[in-house]
C-alpha distance (Angstrom), angle and dihedral (degrees) to the residues before:
residue distance angle dihedral
M1 . . .
S2 3.77 . .
E3 3.82 97.3 .
S4 3.77 134.5 23.9
A5 3.81 106.8 -74.4
A6 3.79 89.7 -137.6
E7 3.82 91.3 60.3
S8 3.80 99.6 39.7
C9 3.76 122.0 99.7
F10 3.80 120.5 -119.9
E11 3.79 93.4 -104.3
E12 3.81 92.2 52.8
L13 3.80 91.5 48.9
L14 3.79 91.4 48.7
A15 3.81 92.3 49.0
E16 3.81 90.3 50.7
L17 3.81 90.3 49.0
E18 3.81 91.0 50.4
R19 3.82 90.0 50.5
M20 3.80 90.7 52.0
V21 3.80 92.3 48.6
R22 3.82 90.0 52.4
E23 3.81 90.3 51.5
L24 3.79 91.4 50.3
E25 3.81 92.5 46.3
E26 3.81 91.6 51.7
G27 3.81 88.7 62.2
K28 3.80 93.7 -145.1
L29 3.81 95.5 119.7
G30 3.78 121.7 92.6
L31 3.78 121.2 -119.5
D32 3.81 95.6 -94.3
E33 3.80 92.4 45.6
S34 3.80 90.5 47.6
L35 3.80 92.1 51.1
T36 3.80 91.7 48.1
C37 3.80 90.8 48.3
Y38 3.81 90.7 47.6
E39 3.82 91.9 50.6
K40 3.80 91.0 50.1
G41 3.80 89.2 48.0
V42 3.80 91.2 53.9
A43 3.81 89.2 51.2
L44 3.82 89.9 50.5
I45 3.81 91.2 50.1
K46 3.80 90.0 52.2
R47 3.81 91.6 49.8
C48 3.83 92.1 48.0
S49 3.79 89.3 49.2
E50 3.81 90.8 50.9
Q51 3.80 91.2 50.8
L52 3.82 91.7 49.4
H53 3.80 90.3 48.6
D54 3.82 90.4 49.3
A55 3.80 89.9 51.0
E56 3.80 90.4 50.4
R57 3.80 90.7 51.4
R58 3.81 90.4 50.2
I59 3.81 90.8 51.6
L60 3.80 91.5 49.0
L61 3.77 90.1 47.8
V62 3.78 90.4 54.0
T63 3.81 94.9 48.4
G64 3.80 94.5 41.0
M65 3.78 136.6 -143.0
D66 3.80 132.3 -85.3
E67 3.83 125.1 -123.7
N68 3.85 90.0 -85.8
G69 3.80 92.8 54.9
K70 3.79 93.4 -107.5
P71 3.80 118.4 134.8
M72 3.78 116.6 -98.4
L73 3.77 101.1 -130.9
Q74 3.75 120.8 -155.4
P75 3.79 126.8 -175.9
F76 3.77 115.2 -103.1
Q77 3.80 109.7 -101.0
H78 3.78 108.3 -154.0
E79 3.76 114.3 -155.9
A80 3.75 126.3 171.1
T81 3.77 113.9 -109.6
A82 3.78 94.8 -156.9
V83 3.77 134.6 42.7
T84 3.79 109.4 -107.2
R85 3.76 128.3 -156.5
A86 3.77 125.7 -154.9
E87 3.77 115.2 -106.1
P88 3.81 114.7 -117.0
G89 3.78 108.2 -84.1
R90 3.81 93.5 15.9
P91 3.78 123.6 96.1
Q92 3.80 118.7 -121.8
R93 3.80 113.1 -99.1
R94 3.77 114.6 -110.1
S95 3.76 120.4 -141.8
L96 3.78 122.8 -115.0
E97 3.79 87.9 -127.7
Q98 3.81 88.5 71.0
G99 3.79 89.4 62.4
N100 3.78 95.1 -103.8
L101 3.79 104.1 135.3
P102 3.78 119.1 -172.4
A103 3.79 118.2 -110.5
I104 3.78 114.0 -105.2
């Protein structure tokens, strides 16, 4: 690993894991190198899993818990964070909230 796993962001850890998988799949590493790479990969998977679990806890903390200690789940409400303009020659996108469902 290039940086400390504890300080790396999820995306960096995932990219490192993908690099290691490619190396293992190429089959150019010796047995000892492959085992070392595999062990590091397992450690990366554990760290990624911890970060995902932490993110889940943060989301649950934000939405809250009911009186039985179960998470109060709310649907994700996507809202644009920036004003967008239509590109020349392209129509402006309409939101689903306006009742304009995409054709399937």
